[in-house]
Biopython code that builds the backbone (N, CA, C, O; Angstrom):
import numpy as np
from Bio.PDB.StructureBuilder import StructureBuilder

atoms = [
    (1, "MET", "N", (-136.382, -134.748, 16.727)),
    (1, "MET", "CA", (-135.697, -134.898, 18.066)),
    (1, "MET", "C", (-136.170, -136.198, 18.462)),
    (1, "MET", "O", (-137.334, -136.520, 18.221)),
    (2, "ASP", "N", (-135.218, -137.123, 19.162)),
    (2, "ASP", "CA", (-135.447, -138.324, 19.643)),
    (2, "ASP", "C", (-136.476, -138.472, 20.762)),
    (2, "ASP", "O", (-136.377, -137.772, 21.770)),
    (3, "LYS", "N", (-137.465, -139.365, 20.615)),
    (3, "LYS", "CA", (-138.369, -139.341, 21.724)),
    (3, "LYS", "C", (-137.967, -139.550, 23.144)),
    (3, "LYS", "O", (-138.446, -139.052, 24.163)),
    (4, "HIS", "N", (-136.939, -140.433, 22.989)),
    (4, "HIS", "CA", (-136.302, -140.859, 24.411)),
    (4, "HIS", "C", (-135.585, -139.677, 24.908)),
    (4, "HIS", "O", (-135.733, -139.380, 26.093)),
    (5, "LYS", "N", (-134.865, -138.998, 24.192)),
    (5, "LYS", "CA", (-134.233, -137.667, 24.771)),
    (5, "LYS", "C", (-135.285, -136.781, 25.319)),
    (5, "LYS", "O", (-135.104, -136.237, 26.408)),
    (6, "VAL", "N", (-136.477, -136.579, 24.577)),
    (6, "VAL", "CA", (-137.475, -135.606, 24.975)),
    (6, "VAL", "C", (-137.923, -136.132, 26.336)),
    (6, "VAL", "O", (-137.933, -135.436, 27.352)),
    (7, "ARG", "N", (-138.330, -137.548, 26.275)),
    (7, "ARG", "CA", (-138.816, -137.978, 27.605)),
    (7, "ARG", "C", (-137.994, -137.694, 28.753)),
    (7, "ARG", "O", (-138.509, -137.367, 29.822)),
    (8, "GLU", "N", (-136.643, -137.808, 28.587)),
    (8, "GLU", "CA", (-135.627, -137.829, 29.517)),
    (8, "GLU", "C", (-135.770, -136.188, 30.167)),
    (8, "GLU", "O", (-135.814, -135.909, 31.365)),
    (9, "LYS", "N", (-135.823, -135.270, 29.072)),
    (9, "LYS", "CA", (-135.917, -133.819, 29.543)),
    (9, "LYS", "C", (-137.333, -133.553, 30.192)),
    (9, "LYS", "O", (-137.471, -132.686, 31.055)),
    (10, "GLN", "N", (-138.193, -134.196, 29.821)),
    (10, "GLN", "CA", (-139.363, -134.050, 30.570)),
    (10, "GLN", "C", (-139.369, -134.650, 31.970)),
    (10, "GLN", "O", (-139.972, -134.050, 32.860)),
    (11, "GLU", "N", (-138.737, -135.792, 32.224)),
    (11, "GLU", "CA", (-138.529, -136.200, 33.493)),
    (11, "GLU", "C", (-137.533, -135.354, 34.425)),
    (11, "GLU", "O", (-137.664, -135.268, 35.646)),
    (12, "ARG", "N", (-136.624, -134.806, 33.751)),
    (12, "ARG", "CA", (-135.850, -133.875, 34.492)),
    (12, "ARG", "C", (-136.528, -132.581, 34.921)),
    (12, "ARG", "O", (-136.354, -132.013, 35.999)),
    (13, "ALA", "N", (-137.378, -132.169, 33.865)),
    (13, "ALA", "CA", (-138.206, -131.046, 34.360)),
    (13, "ALA", "C", (-139.031, -131.393, 35.388)),
    (13, "ALA", "O", (-139.118, -130.618, 36.340)),
    (14, "GLU", "N", (-139.719, -132.517, 35.378)),
    (14, "GLU", "CA", (-140.658, -132.826, 36.562)),
    (14, "GLU", "C", (-139.974, -132.717, 37.912)),
    (14, "GLU", "O", (-140.393, -132.046, 38.855)),
    (15, "LYS", "N", (-138.781, -133.516, 37.892)),
    (15, "LYS", "CA", (-137.917, -133.381, 39.131)),
    (15, "LYS", "C", (-137.383, -131.962, 39.555)),
    (15, "LYS", "O", (-137.258, -131.667, 40.744)),
    (16, "ALA", "N", (-137.085, -131.125, 38.563)),
    (16, "ALA", "CA", (-136.797, -129.769, 38.895)),
    (16, "ALA", "C", (-137.841, -128.884, 39.391)),
    (16, "ALA", "O", (-137.699, -127.902, 40.119)),
    (17, "ALA", "N", (-138.923, -129.372, 38.890)),
    (17, "ALA", "CA", (-140.429, -128.428, 39.254)),
    (17, "ALA", "C", (-140.602, -128.843, 40.668)),
    (17, "ALA", "O", (-140.849, -127.971, 41.501)),
    (18, "ALA", "N", (-140.496, -130.092, 41.026)),
    (18, "ALA", "CA", (-140.704, -130.663, 42.245)),
    (18, "ALA", "C", (-139.913, -130.025, 43.424)),
    (18, "ALA", "O", (-140.395, -129.693, 44.506)),
    (19, "LEU", "N", (-138.552, -129.904, 43.011)),
    (19, "LEU", "CA", (-137.653, -129.095, 43.936)),
    (19, "LEU", "C", (-138.035, -127.651, 44.121)),
    (19, "LEU", "O", (-138.094, -127.115, 45.228)),
    (20, "LEU", "N", (-138.292, -127.048, 42.978)),
    (20, "LEU", "CA", (-138.681, -125.676, 43.027)),
    (20, "LEU", "C", (-140.037, -125.439, 43.800)),
    (20, "LEU", "O", (-140.295, -124.319, 44.241)),
    (21, "ARG", "N", (-140.922, -126.528, 43.965)),
    (21, "ARG", "CA", (-142.103, -126.330, 44.682)),
    (21, "ARG", "C", (-141.832, -126.910, 46.211)),
    (21, "ARG", "O", (-142.728, -126.785, 47.045)),
    (22, "ASN", "N", (-140.715, -127.477, 46.524)),
    (22, "ASN", "CA", (-140.494, -127.888, 47.857)),
    (22, "ASN", "C", (-140.135, -126.825, 48.959)),
    (22, "ASN", "O", (-139.124, -126.123, 48.907)),
    (23, "GLU", "N", (-141.038, -126.786, 49.921)),
    (23, "GLU", "CA", (-140.830, -125.649, 50.808)),
    (23, "GLU", "C", (-139.508, -125.638, 51.652)),
    (23, "GLU", "O", (-139.110, -124.581, 52.141)),
    (24, "LEU", "N", (-138.884, -126.720, 51.808)),
    (24, "LEU", "CA", (-137.520, -126.842, 52.367)),
    (24, "LEU", "C", (-136.418, -126.394, 51.496)),
    (24, "LEU", "O", (-135.458, -125.774, 51.954)),
    (25, "PHE", "N", (-136.537, -126.697, 50.248)),
    (25, "PHE", "CA", (-135.698, -126.227, 49.260)),
    (25, "PHE", "C", (-135.562, -124.614, 49.169)),
    (25, "PHE", "O", (-134.541, -123.934, 49.267)),
    (26, "ASN", "N", (-136.897, -124.213, 48.954)),
    (26, "ASN", "CA", (-136.977, -122.681, 48.897)),
    (26, "ASN", "C", (-136.510, -122.104, 50.234)),
    (26, "ASN", "O", (-135.830, -121.078, 50.188)),
    (27, "GLU", "N", (-136.787, -122.627, 51.370)),
    (27, "GLU", "CA", (-136.573, -122.026, 52.563)),
    (27, "GLU", "C", (-134.934, -121.870, 52.733)),
    (27, "GLU", "O", (-134.338, -120.889, 53.177)),
    (28, "ALA", "N", (-134.345, -123.185, 52.228)),
    (28, "ALA", "CA", (-132.750, -123.008, 52.356)),
    (28, "ALA", "C", (-132.243, -121.876, 51.517)),
    (28, "ALA", "O", (-131.302, -121.192, 51.922)),
    (29, "PHE", "N", (-132.897, -121.618, 50.222)),
    (29, "PHE", "CA", (-132.268, -120.583, 49.381)),
    (29, "PHE", "C", (-132.558, -119.298, 50.083)),
    (29, "PHE", "O", (-131.647, -118.483, 50.226)),
    (30, "GLU", "N", (-133.777, -119.051, 50.538)),
    (30, "GLU", "CA", (-134.054, -117.911, 51.229)),
    (30, "GLU", "C", (-133.263, -117.565, 52.451)),
    (30, "GLU", "O", (-133.025, -116.396, 52.757)),
    (31, "TYR", "N", (-132.835, -118.657, 53.185)),
    (31, "TYR", "CA", (-132.043, -118.623, 54.446)),
    (31, "TYR", "C", (-130.706, -118.025, 53.781)),
    (31, "TYR", "O", (-130.333, -116.886, 54.059)),
    (32, "LEU", "N", (-130.069, -118.776, 52.969)),
    (32, "LEU", "CA", (-128.737, -118.355, 52.554)),
    (32, "LEU", "C", (-128.791, -116.975, 51.994)),
    (32, "LEU", "O", (-127.902, -116.195, 52.336)),
    (33, "GLU", "N", (-129.629, -116.616, 51.258)),
    (33, "GLU", "CA", (-129.758, -115.397, 50.683)),
    (33, "GLU", "C", (-129.519, -114.126, 51.669)),
    (33, "GLU", "O", (-128.780, -113.151, 51.535)),
    (34, "ILE", "N", (-130.479, -114.522, 52.783)),
    (34, "ILE", "CA", (-130.477, -113.447, 53.947)),
    (34, "ILE", "C", (-129.255, -113.480, 54.764)),
    (34, "ILE", "O", (-128.936, -112.495, 55.430)),
    (35, "GLN", "N", (-128.481, -114.666, 54.751)),
    (35, "GLN", "CA", (-127.225, -114.722, 55.553)),
    (35, "GLN", "C", (-126.299, -114.046, 54.755)),
    (35, "GLN", "O", (-125.480, -113.380, 55.390)),
    (36, "PHE", "N", (-126.195, -114.032, 53.439)),
    (36, "PHE", "CA", (-125.210, -113.462, 52.519)),
    (36, "PHE", "C", (-125.269, -112.024, 52.808)),
    (36, "PHE", "O", (-124.302, -111.378, 53.212)),
    (37, "VAL", "N", (-126.696, -111.440, 52.539)),
    (37, "VAL", "CA", (-126.883, -110.082, 52.605)),
    (37, "VAL", "C", (-126.659, -109.558, 54.074)),
    (37, "VAL", "O", (-126.158, -108.438, 54.178)),
    (38, "ASP", "N", (-126.961, -110.213, 55.159)),
    (38, "ASP", "CA", (-126.694, -109.847, 56.559)),
    (38, "ASP", "C", (-125.108, -109.734, 56.708)),
    (38, "ASP", "O", (-124.576, -108.780, 57.276)),
    (39, "ALA", "N", (-124.518, -110.628, 56.236)),
    (39, "ALA", "CA", (-122.974, -110.552, 56.254)),
    (39, "ALA", "C", (-122.260, -109.588, 55.646)),
    (39, "ALA", "O", (-121.225, -109.076, 56.072)),
    (40, "TRP", "N", (-122.868, -109.329, 54.570)),
    (40, "TRP", "CA", (-122.453, -108.121, 53.604)),
    (40, "TRP", "C", (-122.761, -106.886, 54.255)),
    (40, "TRP", "O", (-121.895, -106.014, 54.315)),
    (41, "LYS", "N", (-123.856, -106.718, 54.732)),
    (41, "LYS", "CA", (-124.253, -105.445, 55.681)),
    (41, "LYS", "C", (-123.228, -105.291, 56.714)),
    (41, "LYS", "O", (-122.702, -104.189, 56.867)),
    (42, "GLY", "N", (-122.889, -106.313, 57.452)),
    (42, "GLY", "CA", (-122.389, -106.292, 58.647)),
    (42, "GLY", "C", (-120.716, -106.189, 58.616)),
    (42, "GLY", "O", (-119.957, -106.036, 59.573)),
    (43, "SER", "N", (-120.436, -106.309, 57.364)),
    (43, "SER", "CA", (-118.738, -106.298, 57.018)),
    (43, "SER", "C", (-118.246, -104.846, 57.071)),
    (43, "SER", "O", (-118.896, -103.824, 56.847)),
    (44, "ASP", "N", (-116.808, -104.992, 57.457)),
    (44, "ASP", "CA", (-116.143, -103.935, 57.883)),
    (44, "ASP", "C", (-115.873, -103.252, 56.470)),
    (44, "ASP", "O", (-115.683, -103.962, 55.481)),
    (45, "ILE", "N", (-115.858, -101.828, 56.390)),
    (45, "ILE", "CA", (-115.820, -101.111, 55.335)),
    (45, "ILE", "C", (-114.360, -101.414, 54.465)),
    (45, "ILE", "O", (-114.252, -101.169, 53.264)),
    (46, "LYS", "N", (-113.373, -101.937, 55.229)),
    (46, "LYS", "CA", (-112.057, -102.271, 54.628)),
    (46, "LYS", "C", (-111.979, -103.720, 54.241)),
    (46, "LYS", "O", (-110.941, -104.265, 53.864)),
    (47, "ASP", "N", (-113.183, -104.326, 54.364)),
    (47, "ASP", "CA", (-113.112, -105.982, 54.253)),
    (47, "ASP", "C", (-113.639, -106.140, 52.750)),
    (47, "ASP", "O", (-114.692, -106.755, 52.578)),
    (48, "SER", "N", (-113.057, -105.693, 51.831)),
    (48, "SER", "CA", (-113.629, -105.866, 50.308)),
    (48, "SER", "C", (-113.512, -107.268, 49.963)),
    (48, "SER", "O", (-114.351, -107.763, 49.210)),
    (49, "ASP", "N", (-112.603, -107.933, 50.413)),
    (49, "ASP", "CA", (-112.254, -109.399, 49.975)),
    (49, "ASP", "C", (-113.471, -110.159, 50.392)),
    (49, "ASP", "O", (-114.042, -110.901, 49.593)),
    (50, "ASN", "N", (-113.938, -109.977, 51.774)),
    (50, "ASN", "CA", (-115.231, -110.728, 52.246)),
    (50, "ASN", "C", (-116.533, -110.140, 51.560)),
    (50, "ASN", "O", (-117.478, -110.902, 51.357)),
    (51, "ARG", "N", (-116.596, -109.046, 51.265)),
    (51, "ARG", "CA", (-117.778, -108.650, 50.487)),
    (51, "ARG", "C", (-117.698, -109.198, 49.196)),
    (51, "ARG", "O", (-118.763, -109.563, 48.697)),
    (52, "GLU", "N", (-116.574, -109.348, 48.491)),
    (52, "GLU", "CA", (-116.529, -110.026, 47.108)),
    (52, "GLU", "C", (-116.923, -111.380, 47.135)),
    (52, "GLU", "O", (-117.644, -111.875, 46.268)),
    (53, "ARG", "N", (-116.405, -112.085, 48.249)),
    (53, "ARG", "CA", (-116.473, -113.481, 48.471)),
    (53, "ARG", "C", (-118.226, -113.787, 48.620)),
    (53, "ARG", "O", (-118.808, -114.726, 48.076)),
    (54, "LEU", "N", (-118.814, -112.820, 49.429)),
    (54, "LEU", "CA", (-120.186, -112.956, 49.566)),
    (54, "LEU", "C", (-121.030, -112.629, 48.243)),
    (54, "LEU", "O", (-122.085, -113.208, 47.986)),
    (55, "TYR", "N", (-120.551, -111.805, 47.563)),
    (55, "TYR", "CA", (-121.058, -111.433, 46.366)),
    (55, "TYR", "C", (-121.087, -112.743, 45.346)),
    (55, "TYR", "O", (-122.049, -113.137, 44.686)),
    (56, "TYR", "N", (-119.900, -113.238, 45.404)),
    (56, "TYR", "CA", (-119.696, -114.590, 44.561)),
    (56, "TYR", "C", (-120.649, -115.703, 45.049)),
    (56, "TYR", "O", (-121.203, -116.424, 44.218)),
    (57, "LEU", "N", (-120.847, -115.856, 46.316)),
    (57, "LEU", "CA", (-121.737, -116.767, 46.836)),
    (57, "LEU", "C", (-123.310, -116.571, 46.552)),
    (57, "LEU", "O", (-124.103, -117.481, 46.312)),
    (58, "SER", "N", (-123.577, -115.287, 46.624)),
    (58, "SER", "CA", (-124.931, -114.888, 45.960)),
    (58, "SER", "C", (-125.216, -115.262, 44.715)),
    (58, "SER", "O", (-126.261, -115.829, 44.395)),
    (59, "GLN", "N", (-124.118, -114.903, 43.802)),
    (59, "GLN", "CA", (-124.295, -115.120, 42.377)),
    (59, "GLN", "C", (-124.393, -116.629, 42.103)),
    (59, "GLN", "O", (-125.217, -117.107, 41.323)),
    (60, "ALA", "N", (-123.458, -117.375, 42.829)),
    (60, "ALA", "CA", (-123.669, -118.934, 42.695)),
    (60, "ALA", "C", (-125.071, -119.465, 43.007)),
    (60, "ALA", "O", (-125.631, -120.301, 42.297)),
    (61, "LEU", "N", (-125.645, -118.887, 44.200)),
    (61, "LEU", "CA", (-126.818, -119.197, 44.717)),
    (61, "LEU", "C", (-127.967, -119.019, 43.656)),
    (61, "LEU", "O", (-128.877, -119.840, 43.540)),
    (62, "THR", "N", (-127.856, -117.915, 42.916)),
    (62, "THR", "CA", (-128.768, -117.354, 42.036)),
    (62, "THR", "C", (-128.661, -118.311, 40.804)),
    (62, "THR", "O", (-129.675, -118.687, 40.216)),
    (63, "ALA", "N", (-127.427, -118.687, 40.438)),
    (63, "ALA", "CA", (-127.276, -119.665, 39.229)),
    (63, "ALA", "C", (-127.746, -121.012, 39.394)),
    (63, "ALA", "O", (-128.107, -121.719, 38.453)),
    (64, "LEU", "N", (-127.736, -121.391, 40.711)),
    (64, "LEU", "CA", (-128.048, -122.807, 41.056)),
    (64, "LEU", "C", (-129.518, -122.888, 41.053)),
    (64, "LEU", "O", (-130.022, -123.897, 40.561)),
    (65, "LYS", "N", (-130.201, -122.057, 41.487)),
    (65, "LYS", "CA", (-131.549, -121.795, 41.247)),
    (65, "LYS", "C", (-131.993, -121.755, 39.940)),
    (65, "LYS", "O", (-132.933, -122.457, 39.565)),
    (66, "GLY", "N", (-131.355, -120.937, 39.161)),
    (66, "GLY", "CA", (-131.503, -120.858, 37.703)),
    (66, "GLY", "C", (-131.473, -122.049, 37.120)),
    (66, "GLY", "O", (-132.406, -122.414, 36.405)),
    (67, "TYR", "N", (-130.349, -122.844, 37.358)),
    (67, "TYR", "CA", (-130.360, -124.219, 36.736)),
    (67, "TYR", "C", (-131.568, -124.922, 36.876)),
    (67, "TYR", "O", (-132.022, -125.358, 35.817)),
    (68, "PHE", "N", (-132.220, -125.154, 37.912)),
    (68, "PHE", "CA", (-133.239, -125.809, 38.103)),
    (68, "PHE", "C", (-134.534, -125.151, 37.267)),
    (68, "PHE", "O", (-135.376, -125.868, 36.727)),
    (69, "GLN", "N", (-134.569, -123.948, 37.240)),
    (69, "GLN", "CA", (-135.628, -123.203, 36.572)),
    (69, "GLN", "C", (-135.473, -123.357, 35.042)),
    (69, "GLN", "O", (-136.438, -123.279, 34.282)),
    (70, "SER", "N", (-134.231, -123.574, 34.639)),
    (70, "SER", "CA", (-133.932, -123.856, 33.111)),
    (70, "SER", "C", (-134.390, -125.180, 32.810)),
    (70, "SER", "O", (-134.997, -125.383, 31.759)),
    (71, "ALA", "N", (-134.160, -126.103, 33.627)),
    (71, "ALA", "CA", (-134.399, -127.584, 33.564)),
    (71, "ALA", "C", (-135.957, -127.603, 33.169)),
    (71, "ALA", "O", (-136.371, -128.280, 32.228)),
    (72, "VAL", "N", (-136.725, -126.857, 33.916)),
    (72, "VAL", "CA", (-138.253, -126.895, 33.921)),
    (72, "VAL", "C", (-138.539, -126.232, 32.356)),
    (72, "VAL", "O", (-139.317, -126.760, 31.562)),
    (73, "GLU", "N", (-137.883, -125.168, 32.109)),
    (73, "GLU", "CA", (-138.199, -124.606, 30.715)),
    (73, "GLU", "C", (-137.797, -125.552, 29.351)),
    (73, "GLU", "O", (-138.399, -125.618, 28.279)),
    (74, "ASP", "N", (-136.549, -126.265, 29.789)),
    (74, "ASP", "CA", (-136.272, -127.064, 28.843)),
    (74, "ASP", "C", (-137.231, -128.318, 28.756)),
    (74, "ASP", "O", (-137.328, -128.875, 27.663)),
    (75, "GLY", "N", (-137.872, -128.749, 29.723)),
    (75, "GLY", "CA", (-138.852, -129.756, 29.604)),
    (75, "GLY", "C", (-140.037, -129.309, 28.955)),
    (75, "GLY", "O", (-140.515, -130.009, 28.063)),
    (76, "LYS", "N", (-140.631, -128.123, 29.317)),
    (76, "LYS", "CA", (-141.722, -127.472, 28.464)),
    (76, "LYS", "C", (-141.503, -127.376, 26.957)),
    (76, "LYS", "O", (-142.358, -127.596, 26.100)),
    (77, "LEU", "N", (-140.162, -126.995, 26.745)),
    (77, "LEU", "CA", (-139.983, -126.937, 25.222)),
    (77, "LEU", "C", (-139.975, -128.419, 24.601)),
    (77, "LEU", "O", (-140.476, -128.712, 23.516)),
    (78, "ALA", "N", (-139.325, -129.299, 25.469)),
    (78, "ALA", "CA", (-139.239, -130.709, 24.925)),
    (78, "ALA", "C", (-140.547, -131.275, 24.723)),
    (78, "ALA", "O", (-140.732, -132.059, 23.792)),
    (79, "GLU", "N", (-141.528, -130.929, 25.559)),
    (79, "GLU", "CA", (-142.915, -131.353, 25.625)),
    (79, "GLU", "C", (-143.677, -130.811, 24.391)),
    (79, "GLU", "O", (-144.567, -131.498, 23.890)),
    (80, "ALA", "N", (-143.345, -129.571, 23.878)),
    (80, "ALA", "CA", (-143.981, -128.956, 22.801)),
    (80, "ALA", "C", (-143.323, -129.462, 21.703)),
    (80, "ALA", "O", (-143.993, -129.463, 20.670)),
    (81, "GLN", "N", (-142.000, -129.970, 21.619)),
    (81, "GLN", "CA", (-141.521, -130.491, 20.389)),
    (81, "GLN", "C", (-142.260, -131.951, 20.244)),
    (81, "GLN", "O", (-142.719, -132.302, 19.157)),
    (82, "LEU", "N", (-142.334, -132.694, 21.298)),
    (82, "LEU", "CA", (-143.020, -134.100, 21.206)),
    (82, "LEU", "C", (-144.410, -133.926, 20.727)),
    (82, "LEU", "O", (-144.852, -134.729, 19.906)),
    (83, "GLU", "N", (-145.222, -132.840, 21.217)),
    (83, "GLU", "CA", (-146.503, -132.727, 20.593)),
    (83, "GLU", "C", (-146.355, -132.373, 19.091)),
    (83, "GLU", "O", (-147.030, -132.915, 18.217)),
    (84, "ASP", "N", (-145.516, -131.519, 18.884)),
    (84, "ASP", "CA", (-145.394, -131.254, 17.441)),
    (84, "ASP", "C", (-145.006, -132.454, 16.474)),
    (84, "ASP", "O", (-145.527, -132.643, 15.375)),
    (85, "LEU", "N", (-144.070, -133.188, 17.014)),
    (85, "LEU", "CA", (-143.793, -134.327, 16.440)),
    (85, "LEU", "C", (-144.978, -135.503, 16.263)),
    (85, "LEU", "O", (-144.996, -136.287, 15.314)),
    (86, "GLN", "N", (-145.822, -135.486, 17.193)),
    (86, "GLN", "CA", (-146.894, -136.445, 17.361)),
    (86, "GLN", "C", (-147.851, -135.907, 16.238)),
    (86, "GLN", "O", (-148.410, -136.711, 15.492)),
    (87, "ARG", "N", (-148.059, -134.454, 16.101)),
    (87, "ARG", "CA", (-149.056, -134.009, 15.247)),
    (87, "ARG", "C", (-148.613, -134.313, 13.779)),
    (87, "ARG", "O", (-149.441, -134.610, 12.918)),
    (88, "ARG", "N", (-147.278, -134.229, 13.533)),
    (88, "ARG", "CA", (-146.842, -134.496, 12.121)),
    (88, "ARG", "C", (-146.954, -135.958, 11.626)),
    (88, "ARG", "O", (-147.248, -136.290, 10.478)),
    (89, "ILE", "N", (-146.667, -136.810, 12.698)),
    (89, "ILE", "CA", (-146.937, -138.334, 12.539)),
    (89, "ILE", "C", (-148.456, -138.521, 12.202)),
    (89, "ILE", "O", (-148.820, -139.093, 11.175)),
    (90, "ASN", "N", (-149.376, -137.969, 13.190)),
    (90, "ASN", "CA", (-150.818, -138.095, 12.757)),
    (90, "ASN", "C", (-151.163, -137.558, 11.448)),
    (90, "ASN", "O", (-152.002, -138.130, 10.753)),
    (91, "PHE", "N", (-150.561, -136.477, 11.057)),
    (91, "PHE", "CA", (-151.051, -135.724, 9.745)),
    (91, "PHE", "C", (-150.595, -136.623, 8.516)),
    (91, "PHE", "O", (-151.328, -136.804, 7.545)),
    (92, "ASN", "N", (-149.445, -137.119, 8.626)),
    (92, "ASN", "CA", (-148.945, -138.112, 7.535)),
    (92, "ASN", "C", (-149.467, -139.472, 7.442)),
    (92, "ASN", "O", (-148.996, -140.314, 6.677)),
    (93, "ARG", "N", (-150.547, -139.694, 8.313)),
    (93, "ARG", "CA", (-150.881, -141.079, 8.391)),
    (93, "ARG", "C", (-152.076, -141.153, 7.418)),
    (93, "ARG", "O", (-152.645, -142.227, 7.221)),
]
sb = StructureBuilder()
sb.init_structure("model")
sb.init_model(0)
sb.init_chain("A")
sb.init_seg("    ")
for serial, (resi, resn, name, xyz) in enumerate(atoms, 1):
    if name == "N":
        sb.init_residue(resn, " ", resi, " ")
    sb.init_atom(name, np.array(xyz, "f"), 0.0, 1.0, " ", f" {name:<3s}", serial, name[0])
structure = sb.get_structure()
């Protein structure tokens, strides 16, 4: 694996991890999740279109947060690959 690409993944992972640690970022996700659930609970029994829309919004919110978590995991994997590459280089010297 190219060292430059590995470092890029590490930088992305650091940025994603910073977002996931950010209080306002997490507060926004919690707020939206609560709003979606409350709207779902308050929806009319006949309003299946609105409930379906709320379901998709909730799924999109989960997918968005999962994207950042995936970036963090990719960075960890890239770091492990870089360490492995460095060990191999040192071994072959």
